[in-house]
BALOBA-1460 file (C-alpha; in Angstrom, 3 decimals):
// residues 144
<rec num="1" residu="m" x="-19.156" y="18.613" z="-5.662"/>
<rec num="2" residu="p" x="-16.552" y="21.375" z="-5.741"/>
<rec num="3" residu="v" x="-13.529" y="21.210" z="-3.479"/>
<rec num="4" residu="i" x="-13.614" y="24.089" z="-1.031"/>
<rec num="5" residu="a" x="-11.077" y="25.364" z="1.475"/>
<rec num="6" residu="p" x="-10.064" y="24.134" z="3.921"/>
<rec num="7" residu="i" x="-9.561" y="20.846" z="2.110"/>
<rec num="8" residu="t" x="-10.266" y="17.604" z="3.905"/>
<rec num="9" residu="r" x="-7.539" y="15.127" z="4.725"/>
<rec num="10" residu="t" x="-9.144" y="12.718" z="2.275"/>
<rec num="11" residu="h" x="-8.982" y="15.236" z="-0.586"/>
<rec num="12" residu="h" x="-5.338" y="15.904" z="0.257"/>
<rec num="13" residu="v" x="-4.368" y="12.221" z="0.307"/>
<rec num="14" residu="v" x="-6.297" y="11.276" z="-2.840"/>
<rec num="15" residu="f" x="-5.172" y="14.159" z="-5.019"/>
<rec num="16" residu="r" x="-1.577" y="13.976" z="-3.742"/>
<rec num="17" residu="a" x="-1.573" y="10.337" z="-4.872"/>
<rec num="18" residu="a" x="-2.903" y="11.417" z="-8.278"/>
<rec num="19" residu="v" x="-0.103" y="13.969" z="-8.644"/>
<rec num="20" residu="l" x="2.572" y="11.455" z="-7.615"/>
<rec num="21" residu="s" x="1.226" y="8.809" z="-9.956"/>
<rec num="22" residu="f" x="1.134" y="11.253" z="-12.877"/>
<rec num="23" residu="k" x="4.586" y="12.596" z="-12.087"/>
<rec num="24" residu="e" x="6.081" y="9.104" z="-11.935"/>
<rec num="25" residu="s" x="4.364" y="7.754" z="-15.049"/>
<rec num="26" residu="a" x="4.291" y="10.673" z="-17.494"/>
<rec num="27" residu="p" x="7.323" y="11.861" z="-19.409"/>
<rec num="28" residu="r" x="8.121" y="15.473" z="-18.638"/>
<rec num="29" residu="g" x="6.306" y="17.758" z="-21.086"/>
<rec num="30" residu="r" x="4.874" y="15.001" z="-23.288"/>
<rec num="31" residu="a" x="1.737" y="13.601" z="-21.676"/>
<rec num="32" residu="p" x="-1.568" y="14.016" z="-23.507"/>
<rec num="33" residu="v" x="-4.637" y="15.309" z="-21.703"/>
<rec num="34" residu="s" x="-6.382" y="12.397" z="-19.957"/>
<rec num="35" residu="l" x="-9.569" y="12.133" z="-17.940"/>
<rec num="36" residu="r" x="-9.319" y="9.506" z="-15.216"/>
<rec num="37" residu="v" x="-12.050" y="8.211" z="-12.911"/>
<rec num="38" residu="g" x="-11.653" y="5.829" z="-9.986"/>
<rec num="39" residu="v" x="-8.950" y="5.747" z="-7.358"/>
<rec num="40" residu="p" x="-5.475" y="7.248" z="-7.888"/>
<rec num="41" residu="d" x="-2.768" y="4.603" z="-7.433"/>
<rec num="42" residu="g" x="-5.567" y="2.062" z="-7.778"/>
<rec num="43" residu="a" x="-8.107" y="0.834" z="-10.269"/>
<rec num="44" residu="h" x="-9.411" y="3.534" z="-12.541"/>
<rec num="45" residu="e" x="-10.751" y="4.094" z="-16.029"/>
<rec num="46" residu="c" x="-9.121" y="6.543" z="-18.401"/>
<rec num="47" residu="h" x="-9.732" y="8.379" z="-21.654"/>
<rec num="48" residu="v" x="-6.606" y="9.718" z="-23.350"/>
<rec num="49" residu="v" x="-7.139" y="12.571" z="-25.788"/>
<rec num="50" residu="q" x="-5.093" y="11.778" z="-28.876"/>
<rec num="51" residu="p" x="-3.157" y="14.637" z="-30.500"/>
<rec num="52" residu="g" x="-5.360" y="16.300" z="-33.101"/>
<rec num="53" residu="q" x="-8.484" y="14.501" z="-31.903"/>
<rec num="54" residu="a" x="-11.520" y="16.721" z="-32.531"/>
<rec num="55" residu="l" x="-13.863" y="16.687" z="-29.551"/>
<rec num="56" residu="d" x="-16.933" y="18.852" z="-29.148"/>
<rec num="57" residu="q" x="-18.663" y="19.412" z="-25.830"/>
<rec num="58" residu="a" x="-21.281" y="16.713" z="-26.438"/>
<rec num="59" residu="l" x="-18.592" y="14.100" z="-27.121"/>
<rec num="60" residu="r" x="-16.605" y="15.155" z="-24.027"/>
<rec num="61" residu="t" x="-19.787" y="14.789" z="-21.954"/>
<rec num="62" residu="d" x="-20.460" y="11.342" z="-23.462"/>
<rec num="63" residu="i" x="-16.895" y="10.266" z="-22.620"/>
<rec num="64" residu="a" x="-17.283" y="11.524" z="-19.045"/>
<rec num="65" residu="a" x="-20.646" y="9.748" z="-18.718"/>
<rec num="66" residu="a" x="-19.130" y="6.491" z="-20.000"/>
<rec num="67" residu="l" x="-16.313" y="6.704" z="-17.447"/>
<rec num="68" residu="l" x="-18.852" y="7.398" z="-14.699"/>
<rec num="69" residu="q" x="-20.918" y="4.409" z="-15.754"/>
<rec num="70" residu="r" x="-17.907" y="2.052" z="-16.009"/>
<rec num="71" residu="t" x="-16.705" y="2.950" z="-12.517"/>
<rec num="72" residu="a" x="-20.068" y="3.046" z="-10.720"/>
<rec num="73" residu="a" x="-20.011" y="-0.526" z="-9.424"/>
<rec num="74" residu="q" x="-16.257" y="-0.725" z="-8.773"/>
<rec num="75" residu="h" x="-15.810" y="2.523" z="-6.917"/>
<rec num="76" residu="p" x="-18.658" y="3.869" z="-4.803"/>
<rec num="77" residu="h" x="-16.238" y="6.543" z="-3.510"/>
<rec num="78" residu="r" x="-14.546" y="7.496" z="-6.739"/>
<rec num="79" residu="w" x="-12.654" y="10.554" z="-7.829"/>
<rec num="80" residu="a" x="-12.009" y="12.213" z="-11.156"/>
<rec num="81" residu="w" x="-8.843" y="13.911" z="-12.275"/>
<rec num="82" residu="l" x="-7.767" y="15.504" z="-15.514"/>
<rec num="83" residu="t" x="-4.057" y="15.064" z="-16.139"/>
<rec num="84" residu="r" x="-2.132" y="17.408" z="-18.395"/>
<rec num="85" residu="v" x="1.257" y="19.038" z="-18.754"/>
<rec num="86" residu="g" x="1.982" y="22.649" z="-17.880"/>
<rec num="87" residu="t" x="1.292" y="24.830" z="-14.899"/>
<rec num="88" residu="l" x="-1.782" y="24.830" z="-12.733"/>
<rec num="89" residu="a" x="-2.957" y="28.112" z="-14.248"/>
<rec num="90" residu="l" x="-6.426" y="27.744" z="-15.760"/>
<rec num="91" residu="h" x="-6.191" y="26.147" z="-19.201"/>
<rec num="92" residu="d" x="-8.811" y="25.750" z="-21.954"/>
<rec num="93" residu="a" x="-8.849" y="21.971" z="-21.422"/>
<rec num="94" residu="d" x="-9.682" y="22.490" z="-17.730"/>
<rec num="95" residu="v" x="-12.772" y="24.531" z="-18.550"/>
<rec num="96" residu="l" x="-13.969" y="22.250" z="-21.353"/>
<rec num="97" residu="w" x="-13.523" y="18.976" z="-19.464"/>
<rec num="98" residu="s" x="-14.849" y="20.399" z="-16.193"/>
<rec num="99" residu="a" x="-18.079" y="21.478" z="-17.917"/>
<rec num="100" residu="a" x="-18.397" y="18.040" z="-19.529"/>
<rec num="101" residu="w" x="-17.649" y="16.262" z="-16.261"/>
<rec num="102" residu="y" x="-20.215" y="18.122" z="-14.197"/>
<rec num="103" residu="a" x="-22.844" y="17.796" z="-16.961"/>
<rec num="104" residu="a" x="-22.311" y="14.014" z="-16.937"/>
<rec num="105" residu="c" x="-22.512" y="13.974" z="-13.121"/>
<rec num="106" residu="a" x="-25.770" y="15.947" z="-13.228"/>
<rec num="107" residu="e" x="-27.238" y="13.525" z="-15.784"/>
<rec num="108" residu="a" x="-26.240" y="10.551" z="-13.601"/>
<rec num="109" residu="d" x="-27.390" y="12.327" z="-10.416"/>
<rec num="110" residu="v" x="-24.028" y="11.769" z="-8.674"/>
<rec num="111" residu="e" x="-21.425" y="14.060" z="-7.167"/>
<rec num="112" residu="v" x="-17.841" y="13.126" z="-7.962"/>
<rec num="113" residu="p" x="-15.146" y="15.761" z="-7.406"/>
<rec num="114" residu="l" x="-12.815" y="16.666" z="-10.254"/>
<rec num="115" residu="a" x="-9.300" y="18.066" z="-10.014"/>
<rec num="116" residu="v" x="-6.814" y="19.133" z="-12.646"/>
<rec num="117" residu="v" x="-3.517" y="17.333" z="-12.010"/>
<rec num="118" residu="t" x="-0.090" y="18.338" z="-13.299"/>
<rec num="119" residu="r" x="3.400" y="17.258" z="-12.265"/>
<rec num="120" residu="a" x="3.457" y="20.126" z="-9.751"/>
<rec num="121" residu="g" x="0.099" y="19.781" z="-8.012"/>
<rec num="122" residu="w" x="-3.671" y="19.761" z="-8.313"/>
<rec num="123" residu="r" x="-6.473" y="22.317" z="-8.486"/>
<rec num="124" residu="d" x="-10.270" y="22.277" z="-8.570"/>
<rec num="125" residu="p" x="-11.098" y="24.146" z="-11.802"/>
<rec num="126" residu="r" x="-14.359" y="25.540" z="-10.393"/>
<rec num="127" residu="t" x="-13.103" y="26.924" z="-7.081"/>
<rec num="128" residu="g" x="-9.367" y="27.320" z="-7.654"/>
<rec num="129" residu="v" x="-8.663" y="25.409" z="-4.430"/>
<rec num="130" residu="g" x="-5.664" y="23.145" z="-4.708"/>
<rec num="131" residu="r" x="-2.162" y="22.354" z="-3.663"/>
<rec num="132" residu="e" x="1.206" y="22.799" z="-5.352"/>
<rec num="133" residu="w" x="4.561" y="21.272" z="-4.426"/>
<rec num="134" residu="t" x="8.082" y="22.271" z="-5.368"/>
<rec num="135" residu="r" x="9.638" y="18.847" z="-4.778"/>
<rec num="136" residu="l" x="6.979" y="16.195" z="-4.288"/>
<rec num="137" residu="r" x="8.313" y="12.725" z="-3.471"/>
<rec num="138" residu="r" x="6.857" y="9.488" z="-2.135"/>
<rec num="139" residu="r" x="7.297" y="9.202" z="1.582"/>
<rec num="140" residu="s" x="9.709" y="6.422" z="2.461"/>
<rec num="141" residu="g" x="8.107" y="3.458" z="4.147"/>
<rec num="142" residu="v" x="4.612" y="4.439" z="2.971"/>
<rec num="143" residu="a" x="2.846" y="2.172" z="0.528"/>
<rec num="144" residu="p" x="1.318" y="3.885" z="-2.531"/>
């Protein structure tokens, strides 16, 4: 299910939480690419791509399918986000993991949106819809 404009309030809240969580937990410029499935700021499953790890498209799809399967019972309304360093400009990893993600979703007959998340914002790699912040901070008095 691609994210289309105008985005829903739910998409905004969920992906903003994913950006904040990544920004607060990842060292600037040194976080490996990770595929996460579940709920940002909540329970989720994760696959971290190790530096130099050779992954072909079939293995990426198997990883995505495993994450889908592990989160099926826990999170009926789950989300997927690919975290990486850099800008929100389209990156090779975005294309490769997006293709794997949506292939796994098609095999499982589910629709789970995917966003690319960096320290600056998020973007749907299929539609380009997203949000970017200059100075994103947690709102005071609001629980994560």
